[in-house]
C-alpha positions in Angstrom: 0.0 0.0 0.0 2.8 2.4 0.9 4.4 1.6 -2.4 1.2 2.6 -4.3 1.1 5.9 -2.5 4.7 6.6 -3.5 3.9 5.6 -7.0 0.9 8.0 -7.2 3.0 10.8 -5.7 5.7 10.3 -8.3 3.2 10.6 -11.2 1.5 13.6 -9.5 4.9 15.4 -9.3 5.6 14.6 -12.9 2.3 16.0 -13.9 2.7 19.2 -11.9 6.2 19.8 -13.2 5.1 19.1 -16.8 2.2 21.5 -16.3 4.5 24.3 -15.1 6.6 23.8 -18.2 3.8 23.4 -20.7 1.8 26.4 -19.7 4.5 29.1 -20.2 5.6 27.4 -23.5 2.0 27.3 -24.8 1.4 31.0 -23.7 4.6 32.0 -25.5 3.6 30.2 -28.7 0.1 31.7 -28.7 1.5 35.2 -27.9 4.4 35.2 -30.3 4.0 32.7 -33.1 0.4 31.7 -34.1 -3.0 30.8 -32.9 -6.3 29.7 -34.4 -9.5 31.8 -34.6 -13.0 31.2 -35.7 -14.3 33.7 -38.4 -17.9 34.7 -37.8 -20.2 36.7 -40.0 -20.5 37.5 -43.7 -18.1 40.4 -44.0 -15.3 38.3 -45.6 -17.6 36.2 -48.0 -16.8 34.6 -50.4 -13.1 34.3 -49.2 -14.1 33.1 -45.7 -17.4 31.5 -44.6 -18.6 31.1 -48.2 -21.6 29.0 -47.0 -22.9 31.8 -44.8 -24.3 31.0 -41.4 -24.3 27.2 -41.8 -20.6 26.9 -40.8 -17.7 29.1 -39.8 -14.1 28.9 -41.1 -11.3 28.5 -38.6 -8.1 30.2 -39.7 -4.5 30.1 -38.5 -3.4 33.6 -37.5 0.4 34.0 -37.9 1.6 36.5 -35.3 5.2 36.1 -36.2 4.8 37.4 -39.7 3.4 40.7 -38.5 5.8 41.4 -35.7 7.6 44.2 -37.7 4.3 45.4 -39.2 5.2 43.8 -42.5 2.0 43.2 -44.4 1.1 43.5 -48.1 -1.9 44.6 -50.1 -4.3 41.7 -50.2 -3.3 40.0 -46.9 -6.2 39.0 -44.7 -5.3 40.3 -41.2 -6.7 40.3 -37.7 -6.8 43.6 -35.9 -8.1 45.0 -32.6 -11.3 46.8 -33.5 -10.8 50.6 -33.4 -14.3 50.9 -32.1 -14.3 48.1 -29.5 -10.9 47.2 -28.1 -12.3 44.0 -26.6 -13.1 42.7 -30.1 -10.8 41.5 -33.0 -11.9 41.7 -36.6 -10.6 40.0 -39.7 -10.4 42.1 -42.9 -8.4 42.4 -46.1 -5.6 45.0 -46.5 -6.5 47.2 -49.5 -4.0 50.0 -49.1 -0.8 50.7 -47.2 0.6 53.9 -45.8 1.1 56.5 -48.5 -1.5 54.9 -50.9 -4.4 56.8 -52.3 -7.7 55.0 -52.2 -11.2 55.6 -53.5 -13.5 54.9 -50.6 -16.9 53.3 -50.5 -18.9 55.6 -48.3 -16.3 57.1 -46.0 -16.6 60.8 -45.2 -14.0 61.7 -47.9 -14.3 60.2 -51.4 -10.5 59.8 -51.7 -8.1 59.2 -48.9 -4.3 59.1 -48.6 -3.5 56.5 -46.0 -1.4 58.2 -43.4 2.0 56.9 -42.3 1.7 54.0 -39.8 -1.8 53.1 -41.0 -3.6 50.6 -43.2 -6.9 50.7 -45.2 -8.8 47.5 -44.5 -12.1 46.3 -46.0 -14.3 43.2 -45.9 -14.8 41.3 -49.2 -18.6 41.5 -48.8 -18.9 45.3 -49.1 -22.5 45.7 -48.0 -22.0 43.7 -44.9 -18.7 44.9 -43.5 -17.7 47.2 -40.7 -14.3 48.3 -42.0 -12.2 51.4 -42.9 -15.1 52.7 -44.9 -16.8 53.2 -41.5 -13.9 54.2 -39.3 -11.1 55.3 -41.6 -7.5 54.2 -41.8 -6.3 51.8 -39.0 -3.1 52.2 -37.0 -0.5 49.5 -37.6 -0.4 49.2 -33.8 -3.7 47.5 -33.9 -2.4 44.7 -36.1 -2.7 41.3 -34.4 -2.0 38.6 -37.0 -2.1 37.5 -40.6 -4.5 34.7 -41.7 -2.2 32.2 -43.4 -4.3 29.0 -43.7 -7.9 27.9 -43.4 -7.7 24.9 -41.1 -11.4 24.1 -40.6 -13.6 22.7 -42.1 -11.3 20.0 -43.6 -13.0 20.4 -47.1 -11.6 24.0 -47.2 -8.0 23.3 -46.0 -5.9 25.7 -48.0 -3.2 28.4 -47.8 -4.6 31.9 -48.0 -2.9 33.9 -50.8 -3.0 37.7 -50.9 -5.3 39.1 -53.5 -7.2 42.4 -54.0 -10.3 42.7 -56.2 -9.4 44.7 -59.3 -11.9 47.5 -58.4 -10.4 48.0 -55.0 -6.7 48.5 -55.9 -5.2 51.7 -54.7 -5.3 54.6 -57.2 -1.7 55.4 -56.5 0.5 53.5 -54.2 3.1 55.0 -51.9 6.0 53.7 -53.9 4.7 55.6 -57.0 4.8 59.1 -55.4 6.1 61.9 -57.5 6.4 65.7 -56.8 2.9 66.2 -58.2 1.4 64.1 -55.4 2.2 66.9 -52.9 -0.6 69.0 -54.5 -3.3 66.4 -53.7 
């Protein structure tokens, strides 16, 4: 009987020590590398949740790839909502800092994206709360880049950056000339 109690204590100690190693490692991975998130709503249809309310896509959000705020036009990103800091939203990057964009209902018809900001939009324009509602988004709110759809299994795929032709910037920041200063 005493042998069994010693045996149980040994496994309990192993479990506790493993737990105290696993938790910090898991927290570090989720904080620095990547985590999964369920995409809800219709704002990213047809790219994400193409079936509507019947199922939700689950995506892998790569935190490591955005650590230096390196994103490109067409990336699907997760950001902290500028209107509700308790919420994260997933949208497509349409324009980068310095780009000129024609908006879809924002207070100004044309906007130059300020330094340190992005212009994000949902793919389903009529059903999206995005930069057309709240303007350019600070890079500091960037949380991760969606790199893969991991659920449902029938939709397993890598997410490639793409922008609809009608939403491309009018002039991107790398094409600036001296004439742009007049705009």
